[in-house]
Backbone as a ProteinNet text record, in pm:
[ID]
protein_1_A
[PRIMARY]
MAKADKAVYLVAGGAGIFFVAALAMKGKGGRMRAYVHNDSEMARFRQVLPEMQERLLLLEARCRSRGFDLYWGDAFRSEAAVKATVAKGASAVKTASWHESRRAIDAYCVDPTTNIPDKAGKLLHLYRAMHEEWHKLGGNGLAFKPYPSGPVYKIQTVNGPKADLGHLEWRGNFKTALAAKEAFVKAGSKMA
[TERTIARY]
-1630.5	-1585.7	-1718.3	-1695.8	-1813.3	-1875.3	-1988.4	-2044.7	-2017.4	-1960.9	-1968.8	-2050.6	-2065.8	-2184.3	-2106.2	-2129.3	-2045.8	-2103.2	-2026.1	-2066.2	-1943.2	-1997.7	-1892.2	-1877.8	-1762	-1740.1	-1693.7	-1737.2	-1678.2	-1585.7	-1489.5	-1370.8	-1270.9	-1242.1	-1171.8	-1067.3	-964.7	-821	-754.7	-625.2	-541.6	-547.8	-590.4	-616.9	-763.2	-849.3	-961.3	-1036.3	-1163.3	-1259	-1268.4	-1280	-1239	-1327.4	-1357	-1464.5	-1347.5	-1369.6	-1309.3	-1439	-1392.4	-1505.4	-1457	-1534.3	-1495.3	-1583	-1571.2	-1660.6	-1672.3	-1791.1	-1861	-1847.3	-1821.1	-1827.4	-1949.3	-2053.7	-2157.7	-2119	-2125.4	-2119.4	-2275.5	-2279.8	-2380.7	-2517.4	-2610.2	-2759.1	-2763	-2690	-2649.1	-2661.4	-2593.2	-2553.8	-2428.4	-2431	-2287.6	-2200.7	-2102.1	-1952.1	-1808.3	-1833.6	-1692.3	-1655.3	-1490	-1422.6	-1441.6	-1446.4	-1447.4	-1320.7	-1276.4	-1159.9	-1222.8	-1145	-1160	-1106	-1132.3	-1075.8	-902.5	-865.9	-724.5	-648.1	-696.7	-666.9	-677.1	-794.9	-819.1	-688	-691.8	-579.2	-420.4	-406.5	-285.1	-278.7	-385.9	-392.5	-363.4	-417	-397.6	-254.3	-186.4	-92.4	104.3	24.7	81.9	32.7	152.4	118.9	11	-82.6	-182	-183.2	-101.9	-63.9	-61	10.8	-56.3	-131	-225.5	-348.3	-425.1	-424.9	-508.3	-513.3	-361.6	-296	-346.1	-365	-391.1	-514.9	-589.1	-776.3	-809.8	-682.5	-712.5	-676.3	-561.9	-516.6	-633.5	-676.6	-806.6	-921.7	-970	-1067.8	-1018.3	-910.8	-848.6	-862.9	-842.4	-812.1	-900.5	-995.8	-1168.3	-1208	-1172.6	-1225.3	-1176.7	-1072.7	-1007.4	-1031.3	-1121.8	-1182.5	-1164.1	-1081.3	-1017.3	-1003.4	-999	-989.3	-839.8	-824.5	-686.4	-682.2	-618.6	-608.5	-461.2	-508.3	-370	-345.5	-181.9	-115.4	-25.7	90.3	174.8	189.6	209.3	246.7	353.3	348.5	442.1	524.5	653	729.1	830.2	821.2	968.4	1126.3	1198.8	1338.3	1352.7	1320.6	1345.4	1225.8	1125	1025.9	1103.3	1158.4	1220.4	1352.8	1377.7	1551.3	1477.9	1318.8	1285	1256.1	1183.4	1131.8	1212.2	1374.4	1450.1	1526.1	1517.6	1589	1506.1	1409.5	1287.4	1273.4	1364.1	1347.6	1228.8	1151.4	1063.5	1097	1201.9	1248.8	1420.4	1476.1	1642.5	1661.9	1604.6	1644.3	1819.6	1867.6	2025.5	2037.1	1995.5	2018.9	1885.7	1779.9	1633.9	1517.3	1417.8	1299.7	1194.1	1103.9	1006.1	908.9	882.8	769.7	841	945.8	1028.7	987.4	936.3	886.1	737.5	671.7	538.6	489.7	598	598.8	554.7	540	536.4	427.8	360.3	231.2	267	225.3	234.1	77.9	42.4	-108.2	-85.2	-186	-222.7	-372.2	-330.1	-446.4	-543	-694.2	-768.9	-835	-812	-908.2	-1005.4	-1027.7	-1184.8	-1312.3	-1230.6	-1335.9	-1365.9	-1239	-1304.7	-1293.4	-1265.5	-1267.1	-1195.8	-1062.1	-915.4	-832.1	-735.5	-653.2	-517.8	-472.8	-351.3	-210.6	-192.5	-42.8	68.7	20.2	170.4	168.3	103.3	132.9	98.9	-0.3	-26.3	-105.6	-133.6	-229.4	-147.2	-34.7	62.2	33.3	-92.2	-149.8	-223.2	-293.1	-323.8	-220.2	-140.5	-20	66.1	51.6	134	22.6	-119	-179.1	-194.5	-196.2	-180.9	-52	63.9	185.5	176.1	96.8	123.1	2	-90.6	-196.3	-104.7	-25.8	34.1	162.8	222.3	303.7	242.1	120.8	89.1	43.3	51.4	5.8	119.7	230.6	361.4	437.3	382.6	453.6	528.2	602.3	700	703.7	757.9	728.6	859.8	854.2	994.6	931	841.3	808.8	847.4	863.2	914.2	1030.8	1146.5	1245.5	1278.3	1277.5	1245.9	1123.2	1071.7	974.1	875.7	732.6	668.9	657.1	725	704.6	791.5	910	999.8	951.7	1051	1003.6	1020.2	986	951.2	1101.3	1092.7	1213	1214.2	1315.7	1345.8	1444.2	1398	1484.1	1597	1683.6	1755.6	1793.8	1706.2	1645.2	1765.4	1791.5	1853.3	1802.7	1683.6	1630.7	1652.8	1726.4	1696.1	1633.2	1599.8	1546.3	1388.3	1332.3	1192.2	1121.5	1037.3	931	879.9	858.5	803.6	656.8	581.7	488.8	412.5	378	271.7	330.7	485.2	521.9	495.8	446.3	418	476.3	539.7	644.6	594.6	584.7	522.5	658.8	752.4	878.9	892.3	790.3	765.4	888.6	951.1	1047.5	1208.4	1191.9	1310.2	1338.3	1488.2	1564.2	1619.4	1610	1608.2	1574.8	1552.1	1465.5	1534.6	1659.9	1733.9	1724.9	1687.5	1700.3	1531.3	1463.6	1331.4	1287.5	1368.3	1388.4	1409.2	1528.5	1614.5	1501.8	1459	1377.5	1239	1209.7	1068.8	1120.2	1248.2	1301.5	1283.3	1362.7	1419.5	1281.2	1177.4	1011.5	984.3	1019.4	954.1	846.7	897.9	788.3	644.1	613.1	532.9	490.9	591.5	604.1	468.3	417.8	303.5	345.6
1962.7	1858.4	1740.4	1630	1546.2	1493.2	1480.8	1417.4	1247.4	1225.4	1085.5	1006.5	898.3	797.1	664.9	650.6	543.4	401.5	310	164.5	75.2	-51.5	-123.7	-255.4	-272.3	-426.6	-544.5	-655.6	-760.7	-834.5	-828.5	-874.2	-1003.8	-1123.3	-1250.7	-1239.4	-1225.1	-1186.6	-1343.4	-1323.1	-1409	-1436.9	-1347.9	-1390.9	-1411.1	-1435	-1489.1	-1345.4	-1318.6	-1230.7	-1106	-998	-867.1	-761.4	-680.4	-553.5	-410	-355.4	-274.8	-136.5	-14.9	65.6	151.9	169.8	249.1	377	449.3	552.4	545.7	568.1	580.5	708.6	747.8	891.9	949.9	1010.5	1086.2	1165.5	1116.9	1175.4	1311.6	1391.5	1443.6	1382.3	1464.4	1378	1270.4	1251.4	1169.6	1049.9	985.3	869.7	819.9	697.2	625.5	658.4	700.7	706.7	666	518	458.8	384.8	382	328.4	158.7	62.2	-68.5	-136.4	-232.7	-313.9	-425.8	-421.2	-517.9	-670.6	-771.8	-907.1	-872.5	-830.1	-840.8	-741.2	-661.3	-597	-692	-755.9	-828.1	-930.2	-1025.8	-1114.5	-1081.7	-936	-860.7	-853.7	-795.3	-780.6	-897.5	-1009.1	-1137.3	-1203.6	-1128.3	-1170.8	-1133.8	-1033	-972.2	-1076.1	-1074.3	-1154.7	-1131.3	-1197.3	-1194.2	-1056	-1045.4	-952	-804.8	-809.6	-661.3	-653.3	-744.2	-729.7	-658.8	-713.2	-665.6	-492	-451	-328.6	-239.2	-299.1	-225.1	-217.2	-297.1	-302.2	-154.9	-163.1	-66.1	54.1	91.9	209.5	258.2	191.4	180.6	302.7	220.6	264.7	424.8	428.2	576.6	650.9	614.2	717.4	756.8	645.1	680.1	798.6	766.8	876.5	998.4	995	1128	1186.1	1103.5	1149.8	1053.5	952.8	904.6	758.6	679.8	584.2	502.4	389.1	331.5	201.3	198.8	88.1	-13.8	-141.9	-218.7	-247.6	-201.9	-263.5	-332.8	-361.3	-473.9	-522.5	-649	-688.4	-764.6	-939.9	-1015.2	-1009.3	-1017.9	-1004.9	-1100.9	-1193.2	-1299.9	-1251.3	-1284.6	-1240.6	-1184.8	-1290.2	-1193.7	-1079.5	-1117.9	-983.3	-870	-884.9	-750.6	-708.5	-794.8	-737.6	-675.8	-729.2	-721.8	-555.5	-530.1	-372	-277	-356.9	-276.3	-239.2	-313	-289.8	-188.7	-209.4	-82.9	23.4	70.2	188.1	219.7	103.6	145.4	141.3	72	49.7	39.1	41.8	79.8	-28.1	-165.4	-251.4	-301.4	-264.3	-338.9	-461.7	-510.1	-675.2	-735.5	-680.6	-769.8	-658.8	-673.9	-605.6	-670.6	-590	-613.3	-690.5	-655.7	-744.6	-887.9	-909.7	-1067.3	-1150.1	-1086	-1155.2	-1127.1	-1104.8	-1082.8	-960	-867.1	-743.9	-622.1	-607.1	-461	-478.8	-374.5	-387.9	-218.2	-194	-42.2	-13.3	89.6	156.5	293.6	314	443	500.2	605.3	717.2	727.7	717	759.8	875.9	971.3	1039.3	1109.2	1119.4	1124.2	1215.1	1271.5	1332.3	1271.8	1191.1	1084.6	947.1	934	779.9	695.3	770.1	713.7	707.9	567.8	559.2	683.9	740.8	834.7	780.2	705.8	635	746.3	850.1	923.4	1050	1027.4	1070.8	1255	1292.5	1398.7	1468.9	1380.6	1415.2	1395.5	1468.5	1456.9	1456.7	1533.5	1570	1430.9	1362.9	1244.7	1112.7	1145.3	1042	1069.5	1220.7	1243.2	1170.7	1190.1	1140.1	995.5	930.5	791	740.1	809.5	763.2	808	912.9	959.1	838.6	793.8	676.9	542.8	531	378.5	385.7	487.9	517.9	512.5	561.9	549.1	430.6	306.1	157.2	74.8	149.2	78.2	43.3	93.3	76.9	174	106.7	225.2	235.3	314.9	330.3	418.2	451.4	520.3	661.7	739.3	826.2	976.8	960.1	1092.8	1044.9	1160.1	1101.8	1261.1	1255.9	1138.1	1102.9	971.1	940.1	940.1	1009.2	1050.9	1169.8	1279	1407.8	1447.4	1435.7	1513	1523.8	1559.3	1605.8	1492.2	1491.9	1386.5	1298.1	1222.9	1114.2	1026.9	1072.2	986.1	903.9	781.1	674.9	672.8	635.5	641.4	524.7	520.6	449.7	431.9	347.7	327.5	426.7	480.2	611.8	736.5	769	847.7	860.4	982.4	967.7	971	919.1	863.8	861.8	941.6	931.6	771.2	727.9	586	608.6	691.3	739.8	649.8	522.6	422.5	310.2	290.5	165.6	204.2	82.7	19.3	-62.8	-51	-210	-211	-358.6	-407.7	-509.6	-427.9	-503.2	-600.7	-602	-664.5	-650.7	-791.7	-775.2	-771.9	-744.2	-754.7	-608.3	-643.3	-469.6	-406.2	-557.6	-521.7	-610.2	-577	-660.3	-780.9	-801.2	-922.6	-1032.1	-970.9	-1023	-1115.1	-1051.3	-1106.3	-1198	-1136.6	-1245.2	-1381.3	-1396.8	-1525.5	-1599.3	-1521.4	-1580.1	-1656.5	-1574.3	-1603.6	-1745.1	-1765.6	-1873	-1968.4	-1957.4	-2063.2	-2126.3	-2037.1	-2115.9	-2214	-2187.3	-2225.4	-2142.6	-2030.7	-1915.3	-1920.5	-1997.2	-1939.2	-1882.7	-1810	-1752.8	-1663.8	-1675.2	-1632.4	-1485.6
134.8	153.4	104.2	81	65.3	207.7	253.6	343.6	353.1	451.7	488.9	566.7	547.6	642.2	618.5	797.3	879.5	840.5	790.8	729.3	826.7	848.1	906.2	803.1	787.9	743.9	797.2	786.9	845.8	738.7	803.4	718.1	775.7	703.1	714.8	711.7	819.7	810.8	841.5	876.5	878.5	1026.2	1133.6	1249.3	1283.9	1193	1226.9	1153.4	1201.1	1141.5	1250.7	1201.8	1282.6	1196.7	1278.2	1205.2	1153.9	1045.6	1016	989.7	1032.2	1031	900	825.8	659.4	667.9	590.9	534.4	418.4	332.4	221.9	184.3	67.9	79.6	-28	-12.9	-108.5	-182.5	-291.5	-391	-461.1	-568	-601.3	-598.6	-541.6	-558.1	-458.2	-345.2	-223.4	-279.6	-363.6	-397.9	-330.6	-296.5	-236.6	-331.4	-313.1	-421.9	-393.2	-332.2	-292.7	-390.8	-369.8	-502.7	-472.7	-526.6	-521.8	-597.4	-515.9	-574.8	-646.2	-747.4	-850.8	-840.1	-906.9	-896.2	-866.1	-977.7	-983.3	-865.6	-820.2	-726.1	-587.3	-552.9	-451.4	-432.1	-578	-564.8	-564.4	-591.3	-568.9	-389.7	-294.7	-212	-92.5	-144.7	-88.6	-80.9	-176.6	-182	-92.6	-2.8	138.4	237.3	354.4	471.1	537.4	633.6	706.8	777	870.6	941.7	861.3	724.4	658.9	601.5	570.8	517.5	618.3	724.4	852.7	862.8	861.6	882.1	742.9	628.2	499.7	539.2	556.6	569.8	695.2	815.3	859.2	811.4	699.7	665.2	552.9	488.4	383	475.5	598.2	665.5	697.9	764.4	778.7	691.9	550.3	431.9	364.5	416.3	393.5	474.7	577.8	665.7	677	576.7	522.5	400.6	323.9	231.3	85.3	92.3	-45.6	-10.9	-129.2	-137.5	-172.6	-167	-210.2	-315.4	-392	-504.3	-459.7	-479	-462.2	-588.8	-562.6	-694.8	-705.4	-723.6	-735.6	-567	-544.8	-436.5	-431	-408.9	-428.4	-550.4	-541.3	-673.3	-648.7	-733	-758.2	-769.7	-742.8	-788.5	-920.4	-1004.5	-1144.7	-1180.8	-1141.2	-1121.9	-1096.5	-952.2	-887.1	-1022.5	-1026.3	-1164.3	-1278.7	-1326.4	-1444.3	-1421.7	-1278.3	-1231.5	-1219.2	-1182.7	-1170.8	-1327.4	-1403.8	-1517.9	-1614.7	-1604.1	-1662.9	-1594.1	-1499.3	-1450.8	-1319.1	-1314.7	-1186.7	-1059	-1030.9	-916.2	-873.9	-763.5	-767.7	-639.2	-652.5	-538.5	-543	-466	-457.2	-423.4	-281.4	-265.6	-248.1	-194.6	-204.6	-182.6	-210.6	-183	-104.4	5.4	64.6	7.3	-140.1	-219	-212.8	-210.2	-222.9	-70.7	-17.8	123.4	172.3	61.9	118.8	176.2	204.8	312	242	118	66.3	-57.8	-76.3	-159.3	-239.4	-336	-424.2	-396	-339.3	-299.7	-369.1	-446.1	-507.4	-482.4	-427.3	-392.7	-501.1	-451.5	-588.7	-575.1	-684.3	-702.8	-676.3	-549.8	-487.3	-640	-705.9	-807.1	-904.3	-954.5	-1083.7	-1020.1	-880.3	-868.2	-980.2	-1012.6	-1076.8	-1008.6	-1004	-920.3	-952.1	-887.6	-893.1	-917.7	-1037.1	-1020.3	-1061.4	-1140.3	-1175.1	-1060.5	-922.3	-777.6	-785.4	-867	-870.9	-753.9	-694.3	-586.9	-410.5	-424.4	-317.8	-186.9	-157.6	-32.8	18	-101.9	-48.4	31	-74.6	-44.1	88	126.9	240.9	357.7	343	417.4	450.2	332.7	344.8	441.4	408.6	446.5	598.5	645.8	797.4	866.7	807.5	827.3	872.7	757.7	790.6	865	864.3	981.9	1112.6	1152.7	1269.4	1279.3	1181.4	1225.3	1206.5	1230.1	1235.4	1111.1	1003.4	875.6	788.7	718.5	618.6	502.4	458.7	300.4	253.1	98.2	61.1	28	1.7	-54	74.5	145.5	220.9	297.6	316.6	397.7	468.1	647.4	708.3	696.7	696.6	719.3	856.7	813	687.6	658	750.3	771.2	638.1	561.6	524	393.2	315	187.3	78.6	-81.2	-91.7	-159.9	-110.4	-145.4	-289	-362.7	-485.7	-505.1	-534.8	-548.2	-661.6	-672.3	-788	-889.9	-985.3	-1088.5	-1193.8	-1290.8	-1412.2	-1514.6	-1484.8	-1556.3	-1503.4	-1356	-1311.4	-1172.3	-1125.9	-993.6	-1027.9	-908.8	-930.5	-788.2	-760.4	-643.1	-665.7	-537.6	-510.3	-405.5	-462	-357.2	-305.2	-394.8	-327.7	-268.3	-283.5	-217.3	-3.9	3.5	179.3	184	299.9	352.4	522.9	548.2	660.5	713.9	797.9	810.9	975.7	1002.8	1108	1212.5	1234.8	1318.6	1245.6	1113.2	1019.5	985.4	1023.1	987.5	847.8	774.3	637.1	545.1	456.6	323.9	269.6	282.2	243.8	401.7	527.6	636.8	630.4	580.7	551	419.2	317.8	223.1	251.2	343.3	392.4	440.2	537.4	638.6	548	478.2	392.8	321.8	231.3	194.8	228.5	345.2	473.4	505.2	529.1	575.5	433	364.5	258.4	159.4	172.2	84	138.7	238.4	336.6	437.9	459.5	601.2	603.4	763.4	796.6	907.8
[MASK]
++++++++++++++++++++++++++++++++++++++++++++++++++++++++++++++++++++++++++++++++++++++++++++++++++++++++++++++++++++++++++++++++++++++++++++++++++++++++++++++++++++++++++++++++++++++++++++++++

């Protein structure tokens, strides 16, 4: 296991400025080997609600303390984008998606040995750790049922069963994705 050095990041969030403790992993030769988000990842990250962004930063710090980083995938999706995702077999939405109300993001665990996001879900132990930490922060996901301690759960897509290991939801006070979407639309798609 790599040796970790503590670092503190000052982050501007929806509720003002707050601190996030993070860990950067040391690789061979003692060099810092932390995954760095690119501009398109950060643009996707900013698509989720500020309250979710704050929790995702805490999740990222917790995952780093466990020896791995996160990659930010798809976040907000329009209704048309959700339908296209379902049609190509990458999702199984029936009525509404948490992505439509800025309450979901697809987060992929970064392989600590290669520094490459594991979009294929081969590092199941890292996804389990990510979802355990997300659950502690009050979040939900689709990877395991019961969440987060059960076996891998597979959604039923047009191409057959598929594990959606990276999907993270922040439901807030909403019981269904449809209720969250309706409130989001009613608020003029700018709900915070």
